[in-house]
PDB file with SEQRES, HELIX, SHEET and CRYST1 records, atoms N, CA, C and O in Angstrom:
SEQRES   1 A   54  MET ASN ARG ASP THR THR SER GLU GLU ASP ARG ILE ARG          
SEQRES   2 A   54  TYR THR GLN ILE ILE GLN GLU GLU THR GLU HIS LEU ALA          
SEQRES   3 A   54  GLY LEU ILE LYS THR LEU PHE GLU LEU ALA LYS ILE ASP          
SEQRES   4 A   54  GLN ASN GLU PHE ALA ILE LYS LYS GLU LYS TRP ASN LEU          
SEQRES   5 A   54  MET HIS                                                      
HELIX    1 AA1 ARG A    3  THR A    5  5                                   3    
HELIX    2 AA2 GLU A    8  ASP A   39  1                                  32    
CRYST1    1.000    1.000    1.000  90.00  90.00  90.00 P 1           1          
ATOM      1  N   MET A   1     -17.455  77.304 138.551  1.00  0.00           N  
ATOM      2  CA  MET A   1     -16.809  77.410 139.820  1.00  0.00           C  
ATOM      3  C   MET A   1     -15.887  78.438 139.740  1.00  0.00           C  
ATOM      4  O   MET A   1     -15.200  78.538 138.724  1.00  0.00           O  
ATOM      5  N   ASN A   2     -15.756  79.300 140.757  1.00  0.00           N  
ATOM      6  CA  ASN A   2     -14.764  80.339 140.857  1.00  0.00           C  
ATOM      7  C   ASN A   2     -14.196  80.439 142.233  1.00  0.00           C  
ATOM      8  O   ASN A   2     -14.688  79.719 143.102  1.00  0.00           O  
ATOM      9  N   ARG A   3     -13.316  81.166 142.502  1.00  0.00           N  
ATOM     10  CA  ARG A   3     -12.566  81.298 143.774  1.00  0.00           C  
ATOM     11  C   ARG A   3     -13.496  81.659 144.918  1.00  0.00           C  
ATOM     12  O   ARG A   3     -13.348  81.165 146.035  1.00  0.00           O  
ATOM     13  N   ASP A   4     -14.502  82.568 144.613  1.00  0.00           N  
ATOM     14  CA  ASP A   4     -15.430  83.001 145.684  1.00  0.00           C  
ATOM     15  C   ASP A   4     -16.289  81.967 146.210  1.00  0.00           C  
ATOM     16  O   ASP A   4     -16.674  81.998 147.379  1.00  0.00           O  
ATOM     17  N   THR A   5     -16.624  81.003 145.359  1.00  0.00           N  
ATOM     18  CA  THR A   5     -17.648  79.910 145.764  1.00  0.00           C  
ATOM     19  C   THR A   5     -16.873  78.568 146.089  1.00  0.00           C  
ATOM     20  O   THR A   5     -17.530  77.577 146.406  1.00  0.00           O  
ATOM     21  N   THR A   6     -15.607  78.518 146.024  1.00  0.00           N  
ATOM     22  CA  THR A   6     -14.849  77.245 146.291  1.00  0.00           C  
ATOM     23  C   THR A   6     -14.488  77.343 147.726  1.00  0.00           C  
ATOM     24  O   THR A   6     -13.948  78.334 148.219  1.00  0.00           O  
ATOM     25  N   SER A   7     -14.811  76.265 148.376  1.00  0.00           N  
ATOM     26  CA  SER A   7     -14.310  76.211 149.904  1.00  0.00           C  
ATOM     27  C   SER A   7     -12.892  76.040 149.871  1.00  0.00           C  
ATOM     28  O   SER A   7     -12.267  75.606 148.903  1.00  0.00           O  
ATOM     29  N   GLU A   8     -12.327  76.458 151.149  1.00  0.00           N  
ATOM     30  CA  GLU A   8     -10.859  76.323 151.337  1.00  0.00           C  
ATOM     31  C   GLU A   8     -10.530  74.910 151.320  1.00  0.00           C  
ATOM     32  O   GLU A   8      -9.472  74.560 150.797  1.00  0.00           O  
ATOM     33  N   GLU A   9     -11.288  74.088 151.815  1.00  0.00           N  
ATOM     34  CA  GLU A   9     -11.004  72.561 151.684  1.00  0.00           C  
ATOM     35  C   GLU A   9     -10.930  72.076 150.365  1.00  0.00           C  
ATOM     36  O   GLU A   9     -10.036  71.277 150.086  1.00  0.00           O  
ATOM     37  N   ASP A  10     -11.778  72.458 149.472  1.00  0.00           N  
ATOM     38  CA  ASP A  10     -11.730  72.066 148.083  1.00  0.00           C  
ATOM     39  C   ASP A  10     -10.468  72.703 147.275  1.00  0.00           C  
ATOM     40  O   ASP A  10      -9.855  72.053 146.427  1.00  0.00           O  
ATOM     41  N   ARG A  11     -10.180  73.904 147.590  1.00  0.00           N  
ATOM     42  CA  ARG A  11      -8.900  74.513 147.134  1.00  0.00           C  
ATOM     43  C   ARG A  11      -7.706  73.725 147.492  1.00  0.00           C  
ATOM     44  O   ARG A  11      -6.851  73.432 146.657  1.00  0.00           O  
ATOM     45  N   ILE A  12      -7.646  73.380 148.738  1.00  0.00           N  
ATOM     46  CA  ILE A  12      -6.446  72.549 149.170  1.00  0.00           C  
ATOM     47  C   ILE A  12      -6.453  71.168 148.444  1.00  0.00           C  
ATOM     48  O   ILE A  12      -5.407  70.667 148.032  1.00  0.00           O  
ATOM     49  N   ARG A  13      -7.626  70.593 148.307  1.00  0.00           N  
ATOM     50  CA  ARG A  13      -7.657  69.317 147.704  1.00  0.00           C  
ATOM     51  C   ARG A  13      -7.337  69.431 146.168  1.00  0.00           C  
ATOM     52  O   ARG A  13      -6.659  68.553 145.636  1.00  0.00           O  
ATOM     53  N   TYR A  14      -7.797  70.460 145.476  1.00  0.00           N  
ATOM     54  CA  TYR A  14      -7.416  70.655 144.137  1.00  0.00           C  
ATOM     55  C   TYR A  14      -5.999  70.930 143.970  1.00  0.00           C  
ATOM     56  O   TYR A  14      -5.396  70.448 143.011  1.00  0.00           O  
ATOM     57  N   THR A  15      -5.356  71.747 144.923  1.00  0.00           N  
ATOM     58  CA  THR A  15      -3.971  72.009 144.768  1.00  0.00           C  
ATOM     59  C   THR A  15      -3.113  70.715 145.000  1.00  0.00           C  
ATOM     60  O   THR A  15      -2.077  70.542 144.357  1.00  0.00           O  
ATOM     61  N   GLN A  16      -3.554  69.817 145.920  1.00  0.00           N  
ATOM     62  CA  GLN A  16      -2.947  68.576 146.064  1.00  0.00           C  
ATOM     63  C   GLN A  16      -2.957  67.767 144.783  1.00  0.00           C  
ATOM     64  O   GLN A  16      -1.923  67.240 144.373  1.00  0.00           O  
ATOM     65  N   ILE A  17      -4.166  67.659 144.120  1.00  0.00           N  
ATOM     66  CA  ILE A  17      -4.235  66.977 142.933  1.00  0.00           C  
ATOM     67  C   ILE A  17      -3.317  67.506 141.882  1.00  0.00           C  
ATOM     68  O   ILE A  17      -2.614  66.748 141.214  1.00  0.00           O  
ATOM     69  N   ILE A  18      -3.317  68.841 141.728  1.00  0.00           N  
ATOM     70  CA  ILE A  18      -2.414  69.520 140.754  1.00  0.00           C  
ATOM     71  C   ILE A  18      -0.936  69.131 141.009  1.00  0.00           C  
ATOM     72  O   ILE A  18      -0.223  68.753 140.080  1.00  0.00           O  
ATOM     73  N   GLN A  19      -0.517  69.223 142.197  1.00  0.00           N  
ATOM     74  CA  GLN A  19       0.862  68.869 142.611  1.00  0.00           C  
ATOM     75  C   GLN A  19       1.166  67.323 142.340  1.00  0.00           C  
ATOM     76  O   GLN A  19       2.250  66.987 141.863  1.00  0.00           O  
ATOM     77  N   GLU A  20       0.312  66.522 142.615  1.00  0.00           N  
ATOM     78  CA  GLU A  20       0.495  65.070 142.317  1.00  0.00           C  
ATOM     79  C   GLU A  20       0.636  64.830 140.836  1.00  0.00           C  
ATOM     80  O   GLU A  20       1.541  64.097 140.437  1.00  0.00           O  
ATOM     81  N   GLU A  21      -0.204  65.403 139.995  1.00  0.00           N  
ATOM     82  CA  GLU A  21      -0.269  65.219 138.577  1.00  0.00           C  
ATOM     83  C   GLU A  21       0.959  65.864 137.906  1.00  0.00           C  
ATOM     84  O   GLU A  21       1.553  65.356 136.955  1.00  0.00           O  
ATOM     85  N   THR A  22       1.291  67.065 138.508  1.00  0.00           N  
ATOM     86  CA  THR A  22       2.634  67.694 138.021  1.00  0.00           C  
ATOM     87  C   THR A  22       3.732  66.803 138.256  1.00  0.00           C  
ATOM     88  O   THR A  22       4.529  66.638 137.333  1.00  0.00           O  
ATOM     89  N   GLU A  23       3.909  66.183 139.375  1.00  0.00           N  
ATOM     90  CA  GLU A  23       4.980  65.253 139.688  1.00  0.00           C  
ATOM     91  C   GLU A  23       4.914  64.016 138.733  1.00  0.00           C  
ATOM     92  O   GLU A  23       5.952  63.510 138.306  1.00  0.00           O  
ATOM     93  N   HIS A  24       3.742  63.564 138.423  1.00  0.00           N  
ATOM     94  CA  HIS A  24       3.674  62.432 137.575  1.00  0.00           C  
ATOM     95  C   HIS A  24       4.035  62.769 136.203  1.00  0.00           C  
ATOM     96  O   HIS A  24       4.667  61.955 135.530  1.00  0.00           O  
ATOM     97  N   LEU A  25       3.660  63.989 135.697  1.00  0.00           N  
ATOM     98  CA  LEU A  25       4.069  64.380 134.335  1.00  0.00           C  
ATOM     99  C   LEU A  25       5.492  64.582 134.320  1.00  0.00           C  
ATOM    100  O   LEU A  25       6.089  64.179 133.322  1.00  0.00           O  
ATOM    101  N   ALA A  26       6.205  65.181 135.325  1.00  0.00           N  
ATOM    102  CA  ALA A  26       7.676  65.442 135.407  1.00  0.00           C  
ATOM    103  C   ALA A  26       8.270  64.061 135.154  1.00  0.00           C  
ATOM    104  O   ALA A  26       9.176  63.933 134.331  1.00  0.00           O  
ATOM    105  N   GLY A  27       7.783  63.015 135.843  1.00  0.00           N  
ATOM    106  CA  GLY A  27       8.399  61.708 135.761  1.00  0.00           C  
ATOM    107  C   GLY A  27       8.292  61.141 134.365  1.00  0.00           C  
ATOM    108  O   GLY A  27       9.251  60.591 133.823  1.00  0.00           O  
ATOM    109  N   LEU A  28       7.076  61.286 133.773  1.00  0.00           N  
ATOM    110  CA  LEU A  28       7.005  60.955 132.284  1.00  0.00           C  
ATOM    111  C   LEU A  28       7.930  61.659 131.377  1.00  0.00           C  
ATOM    112  O   LEU A  28       8.547  61.054 130.500  1.00  0.00           O  
ATOM    113  N   ILE A  29       8.036  62.916 131.570  1.00  0.00           N  
ATOM    114  CA  ILE A  29       8.984  63.634 130.748  1.00  0.00           C  
ATOM    115  C   ILE A  29      10.385  63.188 130.959  1.00  0.00           C  
ATOM    116  O   ILE A  29      11.124  63.035 129.986  1.00  0.00           O  
ATOM    117  N   LYS A  30      10.803  62.963 132.202  1.00  0.00           N  
ATOM    118  CA  LYS A  30      12.122  62.385 132.371  1.00  0.00           C  
ATOM    119  C   LYS A  30      12.295  61.063 131.678  1.00  0.00           C  
ATOM    120  O   LYS A  30      13.345  60.789 131.098  1.00  0.00           O  
ATOM    121  N   THR A  31      11.308  60.273 131.732  1.00  0.00           N  
ATOM    122  CA  THR A  31      11.399  59.049 131.043  1.00  0.00           C  
ATOM    123  C   THR A  31      11.520  59.137 129.497  1.00  0.00           C  
ATOM    124  O   THR A  31      12.267  58.389 128.865  1.00  0.00           O  
ATOM    125  N   LEU A  32      10.796  60.030 128.962  1.00  0.00           N  
ATOM    126  CA  LEU A  32      10.829  60.362 127.612  1.00  0.00           C  
ATOM    127  C   LEU A  32      12.217  60.852 127.116  1.00  0.00           C  
ATOM    128  O   LEU A  32      12.700  60.472 126.049  1.00  0.00           O  
ATOM    129  N   PHE A  33      12.828  61.723 127.966  1.00  0.00           N  
ATOM    130  CA  PHE A  33      14.154  62.101 127.690  1.00  0.00           C  
ATOM    131  C   PHE A  33      15.169  60.947 127.804  1.00  0.00           C  
ATOM    132  O   PHE A  33      16.077  60.874 126.976  1.00  0.00           O  
ATOM    133  N   GLU A  34      15.058  60.076 128.757  1.00  0.00           N  
ATOM    134  CA  GLU A  34      15.897  58.883 128.769  1.00  0.00           C  
ATOM    135  C   GLU A  34      15.743  58.021 127.520  1.00  0.00           C  
ATOM    136  O   GLU A  34      16.720  57.535 126.950  1.00  0.00           O  
ATOM    137  N   LEU A  35      14.543  57.854 127.132  1.00  0.00           N  
ATOM    138  CA  LEU A  35      14.267  57.004 125.944  1.00  0.00           C  
ATOM    139  C   LEU A  35      14.810  57.678 124.699  1.00  0.00           C  
ATOM    140  O   LEU A  35      15.227  56.975 123.778  1.00  0.00           O  
ATOM    141  N   ALA A  36      14.829  59.030 124.617  1.00  0.00           N  
ATOM    142  CA  ALA A  36      15.415  59.697 123.557  1.00  0.00           C  
ATOM    143  C   ALA A  36      16.964  59.581 123.466  1.00  0.00           C  
ATOM    144  O   ALA A  36      17.576  59.560 122.398  1.00  0.00           O  
ATOM    145  N   LYS A  37      17.561  59.505 124.757  1.00  0.00           N  
ATOM    146  CA  LYS A  37      19.054  59.314 124.838  1.00  0.00           C  
ATOM    147  C   LYS A  37      19.333  57.782 124.215  1.00  0.00           C  
ATOM    148  O   LYS A  37      20.247  57.573 123.418  1.00  0.00           O  
ATOM    149  N   ILE A  38      18.536  56.877 124.627  1.00  0.00           N  
ATOM    150  CA  ILE A  38      18.728  55.533 124.200  1.00  0.00           C  
ATOM    151  C   ILE A  38      18.602  55.510 122.670  1.00  0.00           C  
ATOM    152  O   ILE A  38      19.435  54.934 121.971  1.00  0.00           O  
ATOM    153  N   ASP A  39      17.634  56.095 122.217  1.00  0.00           N  
ATOM    154  CA  ASP A  39      17.404  56.066 120.731  1.00  0.00           C  
ATOM    155  C   ASP A  39      18.491  56.771 119.989  1.00  0.00           C  
ATOM    156  O   ASP A  39      18.629  56.556 118.784  1.00  0.00           O  
ATOM    157  N   GLN A  40      19.290  57.617 120.644  1.00  0.00           N  
ATOM    158  CA  GLN A  40      20.415  58.362 119.972  1.00  0.00           C  
ATOM    159  C   GLN A  40      21.750  57.665 120.273  1.00  0.00           C  
ATOM    160  O   GLN A  40      22.831  58.131 119.913  1.00  0.00           O  
ATOM    161  N   ASN A  41      21.604  56.506 120.964  1.00  0.00           N  
ATOM    162  CA  ASN A  41      22.857  55.685 121.335  1.00  0.00           C  
ATOM    163  C   ASN A  41      23.714  56.535 122.339  1.00  0.00           C  
ATOM    164  O   ASN A  41      24.940  56.439 122.381  1.00  0.00           O  
ATOM    165  N   GLU A  42      23.023  57.329 123.101  1.00  0.00           N  
ATOM    166  CA  GLU A  42      23.917  58.063 124.107  1.00  0.00           C  
ATOM    167  C   GLU A  42      23.699  57.480 125.589  1.00  0.00           C  
ATOM    168  O   GLU A  42      23.483  58.194 126.568  1.00  0.00           O  
ATOM    169  N   PHE A  43      23.778  56.240 125.608  1.00  0.00           N  
ATOM    170  CA  PHE A  43      23.665  55.586 126.873  1.00  0.00           C  
ATOM    171  C   PHE A  43      24.777  54.494 127.098  1.00  0.00           C  
ATOM    172  O   PHE A  43      25.396  54.103 126.108  1.00  0.00           O  
ATOM    173  N   ALA A  44      25.039  54.029 128.222  1.00  0.00           N  
ATOM    174  CA  ALA A  44      26.043  53.049 128.420  1.00  0.00           C  
ATOM    175  C   ALA A  44      25.430  51.921 129.345  1.00  0.00           C  
ATOM    176  O   ALA A  44      24.640  52.155 130.259  1.00  0.00           O  
ATOM    177  N   ILE A  45      25.841  50.814 129.033  1.00  0.00           N  
ATOM    178  CA  ILE A  45      25.479  49.558 129.775  1.00  0.00           C  
ATOM    179  C   ILE A  45      26.576  49.289 130.726  1.00  0.00           C  
ATOM    180  O   ILE A  45      27.723  49.151 130.302  1.00  0.00           O  
ATOM    181  N   LYS A  46      26.288  49.201 132.045  1.00  0.00           N  
ATOM    182  CA  LYS A  46      27.296  48.933 132.982  1.00  0.00           C  
ATOM    183  C   LYS A  46      26.995  47.573 133.526  1.00  0.00           C  
ATOM    184  O   LYS A  46      25.892  47.269 133.980  1.00  0.00           O  
ATOM    185  N   LYS A  47      28.084  46.719 133.456  1.00  0.00           N  
ATOM    186  CA  LYS A  47      27.940  45.314 133.880  1.00  0.00           C  
ATOM    187  C   LYS A  47      28.396  45.289 135.471  1.00  0.00           C  
ATOM    188  O   LYS A  47      29.450  45.791 135.863  1.00  0.00           O  
ATOM    189  N   GLU A  48      27.496  44.666 136.273  1.00  0.00           N  
ATOM    190  CA  GLU A  48      27.992  44.544 137.696  1.00  0.00           C  
ATOM    191  C   GLU A  48      27.510  43.167 138.087  1.00  0.00           C  
ATOM    192  O   GLU A  48      26.546  42.614 137.558  1.00  0.00           O  
ATOM    193  N   LYS A  49      28.249  42.654 139.049  1.00  0.00           N  
ATOM    194  CA  LYS A  49      28.011  41.370 139.707  1.00  0.00           C  
ATOM    195  C   LYS A  49      27.156  41.622 140.908  1.00  0.00           C  
ATOM    196  O   LYS A  49      27.425  42.553 141.667  1.00  0.00           O  
ATOM    197  N   TRP A  50      26.141  40.835 141.110  1.00  0.00           N  
ATOM    198  CA  TRP A  50      25.381  40.912 142.414  1.00  0.00           C  
ATOM    199  C   TRP A  50      24.778  39.638 142.728  1.00  0.00           C  
ATOM    200  O   TRP A  50      24.420  38.863 141.840  1.00  0.00           O  
ATOM    201  N   ASN A  51      24.636  39.357 144.143  1.00  0.00           N  
ATOM    202  CA  ASN A  51      24.233  38.195 144.647  1.00  0.00           C  
ATOM    203  C   ASN A  51      22.613  38.029 144.495  1.00  0.00           C  
ATOM    204  O   ASN A  51      21.871  38.885 144.976  1.00  0.00           O  
ATOM    205  N   LEU A  52      22.148  36.998 143.872  1.00  0.00           N  
ATOM    206  CA  LEU A  52      20.732  36.910 143.768  1.00  0.00           C  
ATOM    207  C   LEU A  52      20.086  36.424 145.153  1.00  0.00           C  
ATOM    208  O   LEU A  52      18.918  36.669 145.453  1.00  0.00           O  
ATOM    209  N   MET A  53      20.911  35.762 145.901  1.00  0.00           N  
ATOM    210  CA  MET A  53      20.456  35.185 147.165  1.00  0.00           C  
ATOM    211  C   MET A  53      20.519  36.152 148.311  1.00  0.00           C  
ATOM    212  O   MET A  53      20.058  35.785 149.392  1.00  0.00           O  
ATOM    213  N   HIS A  54      21.070  37.409 148.183  1.00  0.00           N  
ATOM    214  CA  HIS A  54      21.149  38.376 149.232  1.00  0.00           C  
ATOM    215  C   HIS A  54      19.864  39.072 149.490  1.00  0.00           C  
ATOM    216  O   HIS A  54      19.792  39.931 150.369  1.00  0.00           O  
TER     217      HIS A  54                                                      
END                                                                             
């Protein structure tokens, strides 16, 4: 498949898929960095009171 034989509709659909998957990967990478911080004890636990019935 190449650009000349791919319809405009398919290109738009493929672009949307690429964008969604890129956002998903960015989220995974962010999570990995957060886990790395936890592993290096560079995180803080913050205690807060909140109402369970609210």
